[in-house]
C-alpha positions as a printed Julia matrix, in Angstrom:
611×3 Matrix{Float64}:
 165.27   41.43  35.37
 162.65   43.7   36.87
 163.88   45.32  40.07
 161.41   46.75  42.55
 161.77   50.33  43.67
 162.3    49.2   47.25
 165.29   47.08  46.21
 166.64   49.85  43.98
 166.46   52.41  46.77
 168.04   49.94  49.2
 171.01   49.41  46.88
 171.37   53.14  46.41
 171.29   53.75  50.15
 173.88   51.02  50.74
 176.16   52.55  48.11
 175.83   56.04  49.52
 176.32   54.67  53.02
 179.54   53.0   51.97
 180.82   56.22  50.44
 179.9    58.19  53.56
 181.55   55.63  55.83
 184.73   55.69  53.73
 184.92   59.45  53.83
 184.05   59.45  57.51
 186.73   56.97  58.55
 189.31   58.78  56.48
 188.36   62.1   57.99
 188.42   60.67  61.52
 191.87   59.22  60.93
 193.39   62.5   59.82
 191.51   64.5   62.4
 192.93   62.23  65.08
 196.34   62.66  63.57
 195.98   66.42  63.39
 194.77   66.47  66.99
 198.24   65.31  68.03
 199.78   68.32  66.31
 200.24   71.59  68.15
 196.89   72.95  66.94
 195.77   73.84  70.45
 199.22   75.19  71.22
 199.07   77.39  68.14
 195.82   78.83  69.43
 197.43   79.4   72.83
 200.44   81.05  71.21
 198.16   83.34  69.31
 196.36   84.27  72.54
 199.69   85.06  74.21
 200.74   87.18  71.22
 197.55   89.25  71.43
 197.95   89.63  75.21
 201.64   90.65  74.86
 200.78   93.22  72.22
 198.05   94.61  74.49
 200.61   94.79  77.35
 202.93   96.85  75.14
 200.07   99.2   74.21
 198.94   99.62  77.83
 202.58  100.13  78.95
 202.8   102.99  76.45
 199.54  104.36  77.84
 200.92  104.23  81.42
 204.08  106.01  80.34
 202.08  108.67  78.5
 199.99  109.2   81.63
 203.2   109.67  83.67
 204.45  112.24  81.15
 201.13  114.08  81.37
 201.45  114.03  85.17
 205.03  115.34  85.04
 204.12  118.13  82.61
 200.93  119.02  84.48
 199.09  119.48  81.18
 196.24  119.29  80.82
 195.37  117.89  84.25
 197.06  115.67  86.86
 193.74  114.09  87.8
 193.3   113.05  84.18
 196.82  111.6   84.24
 196.0   109.51  87.32
 192.79  108.24  85.72
 194.6   107.27  82.51
 197.39  105.57  84.46
 194.98  103.55  86.59
 193.0   102.34  83.57
 196.13  101.4   81.61
 197.63   99.63  84.66
 194.53   97.5   85.21
 194.36   96.5   81.54
 198.11   95.74  81.57
 197.86   93.35  84.52
 194.77   91.75  82.99
 196.74   90.81  79.86
 199.82   89.83  81.91
 197.66   87.39  83.84
 196.51   85.88  80.51
 200.14   85.29  79.52
 201.01   83.75  82.9
 198.11   81.3   82.61
 198.96   80.36  79.0
 202.55   79.11  79.16
 203.36   77.18  75.95
 207.08   77.8   75.23
 210.3    76.94  77.06
 211.52   79.91  79.11
 208.12   81.61  78.98
 207.49   81.03  82.7
 210.76   82.75  83.69
 210.15   85.58  81.22
 206.63   86.34  82.49
 207.89   86.24  86.08
 210.65   88.7   85.17
 208.15   90.96  83.43
 205.87   90.98  86.5
 208.84   91.87  88.73
 209.93   94.7   86.43
 206.38   95.95  86.16
 205.9    96.08  89.91
 209.21   97.93  90.3
 208.23  100.34  87.51
 204.91  101.16  89.16
 206.54  101.36  92.63
 209.13  103.82  91.36
 206.43  106.03  89.89
 204.28  105.98  93.02
 207.3   106.59  95.35
 208.65  109.46  93.32
 205.36  111.21  92.34
 206.13  114.22  94.52
 209.55  114.76  92.97
 208.49  114.16  89.35
 207.95  117.77  88.45
 209.88  117.97  85.2
 210.95  115.86  82.24
 214.53  115.55  83.49
 213.31  113.81  86.64
 211.21  111.47  84.52
 214.19  110.64  82.26
 216.38  109.78  85.2
 213.96  107.77  87.31
 211.16  106.29  85.19
 212.33  106.17  81.57
 215.08  103.5   82.05
 212.69  101.12  83.78
 210.1   101.75  81.05
 212.62  100.85  78.36
 213.7    97.61  80.08
 210.09   96.57  80.73
 209.01   97.24  77.14
 212.0    95.24  75.87
 210.92   92.25  77.99
 207.36   92.51  76.66
 208.7    92.42  73.12
 210.76   89.35  74.02
 207.56   87.63  75.21
 205.83   88.61  71.97
 208.68   87.32  69.81
 208.93   84.1   71.82
 205.31   83.13  71.12
 205.55   84.28  67.53
 208.61   82.13  66.96
 206.8    79.16  68.54
 203.97   79.5   66.04
 206.39   79.67  63.11
 208.33   76.6   64.32
 205.16   74.48  64.43
 203.67   75.69  61.15
 205.75   73.34  59.02
 204.63   70.29  61.02
 200.99   71.26  60.68
 201.33   72.0   56.96
 202.95   68.6   56.38
 200.16   66.7   58.13
 197.49   68.79  56.41
 199.08   68.1   53.02
 198.92   64.35  53.57
 195.31   64.6   54.7
 194.43   66.68  51.68
 195.98   64.17  49.3
 194.17   61.17  50.77
 190.86   63.04  50.97
 191.16   64.16  47.34
 191.72   60.6   46.18
 188.81   59.22  48.18
 186.57   62.12  47.15
 187.39   61.58  43.49
 186.45   57.9   43.77
 183.25   58.81  45.62
 182.41   61.43  43.0
 182.77   58.87  40.22
 180.41   56.51  42.03
 177.87   59.26  42.69
 177.99   60.44  39.06
 177.25   56.93  37.87
 174.28   56.79  40.22
 173.08   60.23  39.09
 173.13   59.11  35.46
 171.28   55.86  36.09
 168.68   56.78  38.74
 166.72   59.46  36.8
 166.01   57.04  33.99
 164.57   54.56  36.47
 162.64   56.88  38.85
 162.6    60.54  37.84
 161.3    60.07  34.3
 158.28   57.97  35.38
 157.56   60.47  38.17
 157.63   63.38  35.68
 155.24   61.44  33.49
 152.93   61.03  36.47
 153.09   64.78  37.18
 152.1    65.64  33.61
 149.16   63.25  33.68
 147.98   64.44  37.12
 148.05   68.03  35.86
 145.96   66.93  32.88
 143.43   65.26  35.19
 143.3    68.43  37.31
 142.37   70.3   34.13
 139.52   67.78  33.66
 141.18   65.99  30.71
 140.12   62.59  31.97
 141.09   60.76  28.77
 144.81   60.94  29.61
 146.59   57.69  30.57
 150.02   56.78  31.98
 152.15   54.37  29.9
 154.61   52.65  32.29
 155.48   49.05  31.52
 157.2    48.0   34.71
 156.76   45.35  37.36
 157.83   47.79  40.06
 155.6    49.81  42.34
 155.49   52.51  39.63
 153.83   50.03  37.25
 151.17   49.19  39.85
 150.66   52.91  40.54
 150.22   53.57  36.81
 147.56   50.85  36.6
 145.66   52.32  39.57
 145.95   55.83  38.12
 144.55   54.73  34.75
 141.61   53.01  36.47
 140.88   56.2   38.43
 141.03   58.33  35.28
 138.58   55.97  33.53
 136.08   56.2   36.39
 136.43   60.01  36.53
 135.8    60.17  32.8
 132.65   58.08  33.18
 131.47   60.19  36.14
 132.09   63.43  34.28
 130.09   62.29  31.28
 127.2    61.08  33.44
 126.95   64.21  35.6
 127.76   67.08  33.3
 124.27   67.11  31.79
 122.74   67.0   35.26
 124.9    69.9   36.42
 123.97   71.94  33.37
 120.3    71.25  33.99
 120.57   72.28  37.67
 122.42   75.46  36.71
 119.75   76.37  34.17
 117.02   75.64  36.71
 118.68   77.89  39.32
 119.13   80.66  36.77
 115.5    80.35  35.72
 114.34   80.66  39.34
 116.48   83.75  39.92
 115.41   85.38  36.68
 111.73   84.79  37.44
 111.85   86.49  40.84
 110.04   89.81  41.16
 112.9    91.29  43.19
 116.1    92.56  41.64
 118.8    89.91  42.15
 122.53   90.39  41.51
 124.92   87.54  42.34
 128.65   88.27  42.78
 131.69   86.1   43.41
 134.2    86.78  46.18
 135.99   89.32  43.94
 132.74   91.31  43.35
 132.45   90.09  39.75
 128.85   89.69  38.48
 128.07   86.04  37.74
 124.25   86.27  37.53
 121.62   89.01  37.31
 117.88   88.73  36.66
 115.73   90.9   34.39
 114.49   93.15  37.2
 118.09   93.72  38.26
 119.14   94.85  34.78
 116.12   97.17  34.57
 116.89   98.77  37.91
 120.58   99.26  37.1
 119.8   100.46  33.6
 122.38   98.08  32.11
 122.14   95.06  29.86
 123.03   91.59  31.07
 126.04   91.47  28.74
 127.32   94.73  30.23
 127.24   93.2   33.74
 128.13   89.49  33.51
 131.84   88.97  34.15
 132.37   92.64  35.03
 133.49   93.88  38.41
 130.85   95.86  40.32
 133.63   98.15  41.51
 134.48   99.06  37.9
 130.84   99.48  36.87
 130.29  101.82  39.84
 132.45  104.48  38.14
 129.73  105.08  35.53
 126.55  104.04  37.37
 125.34  105.95  40.45
 123.11  103.13  41.72
 125.92  100.58  41.47
 128.17  103.06  43.31
 125.55  103.3   46.06
 125.64   99.5   46.39
 129.43   99.09  46.27
 129.95  101.83  48.87
 128.21   99.52  51.35
 130.59   96.63  50.78
 133.33   98.22  52.86
 131.21   98.6   55.99
 128.32   96.13  55.87
 128.04   93.26  58.29
 129.14   90.24  56.3
 127.25   87.84  58.52
 123.91   89.57  58.99
 123.82   91.63  55.83
 123.15   95.31  55.34
 119.66   96.83  54.96
 118.68  100.29  53.8
 116.2   102.06  51.57
 116.99  103.66  48.23
 114.85  105.55  45.72
 115.01  104.4   42.11
 113.16  105.67  39.05
 111.61  102.41  37.88
 109.26  102.14  34.93
 108.78  105.9   34.75
 107.95  106.42  38.43
 109.97  106.9   41.55
 109.76  103.87  43.8
 111.35  102.73  47.05
 113.52   99.62  47.22
 114.91   97.8   50.21
 118.55   96.99  49.55
 119.89   93.87  51.22
 123.41   92.46  50.82
 123.84   88.83  51.85
 127.18   87.18  52.4
 127.52   83.62  51.03
 129.89   81.46  53.09
 131.2    77.91  53.1
 129.35   75.62  55.53
 132.61   74.05  56.68
 134.51   77.37  56.81
 132.06   80.13  57.88
 134.79   82.77  57.74
 135.48   82.1   54.05
 133.43   84.28  51.71
 132.26   82.59  48.51
 130.32   85.54  47.13
 127.52   88.05  47.69
 123.84   88.28  46.8
 122.34   91.74  46.34
 118.55   91.85  46.7
 116.55   94.95  45.67
 113.02   94.47  47.02
 110.26   96.87  45.95
 108.68   98.27  49.13
 107.0   101.29  47.61
 103.57  100.21  48.86
 104.82   99.72  52.42
 106.7   103.03  52.3
 103.62  104.89  51.11
 101.53  103.28  53.85
 104.15  104.3   56.41
 104.11  107.85  55.13
 100.31  107.9   55.27
 100.47  106.58  58.81
 103.01  109.19  59.81
 100.93  111.93  58.2
  97.83  110.66  59.96
  99.61  110.55  63.31
 100.98  114.04  62.77
  97.55  115.38  61.8
  95.78  113.75  64.72
  98.48  114.84  67.13
  98.28  118.41  65.88
  94.5   118.41  66.19
  94.71  117.03  69.72
  97.29  119.53  70.82
  94.94  122.55  70.77
  92.08  121.1   72.91
  94.57  119.55  75.3
  96.27  122.92  75.75
  92.84  124.48  76.37
  92.0   121.8   78.92
  95.3   122.35  80.68
  94.64  126.08  80.85
  91.1   125.47  82.17
  92.41  123.19  84.91
  94.95  125.82  85.91
  92.14  128.37  86.18
  90.07  125.97  88.28
  92.97  125.58  90.67
  93.3   129.36  90.98
  91.83  130.4   94.36
  90.84  133.78  92.94
  88.11  132.12  90.86
  86.73  130.15  93.75
  87.7   127.54  96.26
  87.24  123.79  95.81
  86.75  121.08  98.32
  89.37  118.37  98.81
  87.7   115.9   96.48
  87.49  118.5   93.7
  91.15  119.38  94.2
  92.14  115.71  93.98
  90.12  115.23  90.8
  91.44  118.37  89.09
  95.03  117.51  90.08
  94.68  114.02  88.6
  93.12  115.47  85.45
  95.96  117.95  85.13
  98.56  115.14  85.4
  96.78  113.14  82.7
  96.5   116.19  80.43
 100.25  116.84  80.88
 100.97  113.21  80.02
  98.79  113.44  76.89
 100.44  116.73  75.87
 103.87  115.12  76.29
 102.75  112.18  74.15
 101.32  114.48  71.46
 104.52  116.56  71.41
 106.64  113.41  71.09
 104.47  112.12  68.27
 104.77  115.45  66.46
 108.57  115.47  66.95
 108.82  111.93  65.64
 106.63  112.65  62.61
 108.69  115.73  61.74
 111.91  113.74  61.99
 110.61  110.87  59.85
 109.21  113.23  57.24
 112.43  115.2   57.07
 110.74  118.48  57.96
 112.65  118.8   61.23
 115.34  121.43  60.61
 118.46  121.08  62.73
 120.05  124.34  63.88
 123.76  123.58  63.86
 126.28  125.61  65.81
 129.73  125.05  67.27
 129.45  123.94  70.88
 131.71  122.34  73.49
 130.91  118.96  75.01
 130.85  120.3   78.58
 128.27  122.9   77.55
 125.99  120.14  76.3
 126.47  118.27  79.57
 125.6   121.36  81.63
 122.49  121.98  79.52
 121.35  118.4   80.18
 122.14  118.28  83.91
 120.5   121.56  84.98
 116.86  120.49  84.31
 117.49  117.19  86.11
 118.85  118.57  89.4
 115.44  118.49  91.12
 114.94  114.81  90.2
 118.4   113.96  91.51
 117.57  115.69  94.81
 114.16  114.01  95.17
 115.72  110.5   94.95
 119.0   111.5   96.61
 120.93  110.27  93.56
 124.63  111.07  93.15
 125.6   112.21  89.64
 129.24  111.53  88.71
 130.56  113.27  85.58
 133.74  112.07  83.87
 134.66  114.37  80.99
 137.96  113.94  79.18
 140.03  117.1   78.82
 140.7   118.78  75.48
 137.61  117.4   73.76
 137.09  118.72  70.21
 134.23  121.1   69.48
 131.06  119.69  67.97
 128.86  121.23  65.29
 125.39  120.1   66.39
 121.89  121.21  67.22
 122.61  121.76  70.9
 118.95  121.59  71.96
 118.43  118.21  70.28
 121.59  116.61  71.7
 120.84  118.03  75.16
 117.33  116.58  74.85
 118.83  113.15  74.13
 121.02  113.32  77.25
 118.08  114.56  79.35
 116.01  111.6   78.15
 118.81  109.15  79.01
 119.34  110.77  82.42
 115.58  110.74  83.1
 115.42  107.01  82.3
 118.46  106.38  84.52
 116.82  108.22  87.43
 113.56  106.34  86.88
 115.23  102.92  86.97
 117.68  103.73  89.8
 116.99  103.07  93.43
 116.96  105.9   95.98
 120.43  107.05  97.08
 121.89  105.43  93.98
 124.57  106.64  91.59
 124.52  107.67  87.92
 127.72  108.1   85.89
 127.83  110.45  82.88
 130.95  110.01  80.75
 132.19  111.95  77.75
 135.24  110.69  75.88
 136.84  111.06  72.5
 137.31  108.29  70.0
 138.59  108.09  66.44
 136.73  110.84  64.58
 133.92  111.1   67.14
 132.9   111.99  70.7
 131.01  109.42  72.76
 128.48  110.33  75.49
 127.32  107.62  77.91
 124.92  107.44  80.88
 125.33  104.48  83.24
 122.98  103.53  86.08
 123.07  100.73  88.64
 119.42   99.76  88.4
 117.74   96.47  87.68
 119.01   96.2   84.11
 117.14   95.33  80.92
 115.81   91.9   80.03
 117.63   90.37  77.01
 114.42   90.15  74.95
 114.07   93.95  74.99
 117.66   94.86  74.0
 117.2    94.35  70.26
 113.97   96.44  70.17
 114.63   99.07  72.81
 115.01  101.9   70.26
 111.81  101.01  68.4
 108.64  103.14  68.72
 106.21  102.3   71.53
 108.54   99.72  73.09
 108.55   99.92  76.89
 110.87   98.03  79.2
 109.06   96.21  81.97
 110.65   96.06  85.4
 109.49   94.46  88.61
 111.09   97.17  90.7
 109.64  100.22  88.96
 106.11  101.53  89.19
 104.34  101.93  85.84
 102.96  105.38  86.7
 104.12  108.12  84.35
 106.39  105.77  82.42
 105.43  107.2   79.03
 104.56  105.31  75.89
 108.02  104.3   74.63
 108.87  107.14  72.25
 111.75  108.77  74.09
 114.49  106.36  72.94
 113.04  106.21  69.4
 113.19  110.01  69.16
 116.7   109.98  70.68
 117.83  107.52  68.01
 116.39  109.7   65.23
 118.1   112.83  66.64
 121.46  111.06  66.92
 121.19  109.48  63.45
 120.29  112.88  61.99
 123.69  114.09  63.24
 125.45  111.13  61.58
 125.98  109.35  64.89
 124.92  106.08  66.43
 123.25  105.02  69.71
 123.47  101.72  71.58
 122.95  100.1   74.96
 124.77   97.6   77.2
 122.88   96.03  80.08
 123.18   93.23  82.6
 120.36   92.07  84.85
 120.9    93.2   88.42
 123.9    95.42  87.55
 122.32   98.25  85.56
 122.45   99.66  82.05
 124.7   101.97  80.06
 123.27  103.98  77.16
 125.81  105.55  74.78
 125.7   107.62  71.63
 128.36  109.03  69.34
 128.58  112.34  67.52
 131.1   112.66  64.66
 133.7   115.4   64.79
 133.5   117.69  61.76
């Protein structure tokens, strides 16, 4: 007869339930019987024994305190303190005994003990002044101490004897309970053993077979089948499993060629790209690299595929350059920078980009990385030509502009001759424009020197407050003209910085100048200097109109100017100040950034690493 699993489990549950009920009823019976024994009384006796023993100990402590008082050594105050503490503990335990009467005669005995105790303490307190030697103690206190201690021992022995008298009754009941429980447990064990022997053959073995076949399917061995000839639910499950395995086998055979074709197509696309492509898994192991990538790295495809980029970096400087960026690059936006590589017997520039590949459903889970090495030599050369052209033009313009500025100064000199008002207005306007052009030319020259690497930084050890003073001093007149309050917040004990002081001061002057320009009259500017992990951070905060969001991402680019409705466009410059500031800060190994909110102002900050 074929029994369904549901019926089999039901029978098993009924059997186990019967065993549990039998054991439960038996246990309840003997527990009820044992509850009528002096179990609680035994516990109470034990509590009285502990309390009586504590009374004896505290009585000894009181007597020792009296002896110390009588002898006067070491101190009578100490004796009083010891006596008081022992007395309080004694009465605490006596109260426990009085509230835990369990034996005949215990009430009278505790009452007698309390009476003797009170008389003992009264005798000591009444005769304190005359207790000046051991003989006085022996005659007045010692006899009462002896009688009281004897009574305490009687209380102790009374409760101890009560426990012993009831032990035999408890042991007898416990023995009967033990015998009955052993018999019932033995019968239950036999029943359970029979079930343990039979059940695995009916349930566990088929389940183990299922586990083995599921593991085989997980390993893509779709030809495996489950052989269970049963009319139970396991038989139906085996049939469904075999049908699933058959369909998986058919699907695998129909799609494997398609997958191989798609893989080859993707590899062909990657290999045909003109940029160097290196594809890594989440553990930085190389899974694909194109021909340009192998040429750039100077390694064969076989030397890269399946190898960890971290291991390859130990013997390849370019790979080391790439892997060093993995620790700090932005895994969402990627990391961009330029590197020089000798490629096909000439030095060329490549833009290195590291892309993070994530799961669409779990954006935080990294599936791998794609390293792209794009040849930008042509663009780099054009940029260098542009920078050289700008530097040349700026240098050529500097001389005539300086001559024009000098000529205008001579024209304004009254010793050469006087001018009418219109001539003065024209020459003054010309002088302002020449100054603006000279400032622009100087900024262009500074920027070209920085970009070309010809700008030499003059490092020296300098304190942060010195840099702040060097930046504030040239700005005092501008603060006074607009009645602006400058608040400086400099943390104490800032570490020294090894920097080009003139360049860093120039950066702060530029930030302060911008803050003044975009601040209303009678406003406030806050200059903060604080230390952070391995660096010192300078910040300039104004309460002006703020910067529009569309400018924030490009504010440090060349020739980018922030437009504001509240600020006149006269003498605003051409948008090189922040670009030059960024280059100066980056040259020191630092970083520069801005936070701004419309209507609440802006805060420009830059960091300088501590050497």
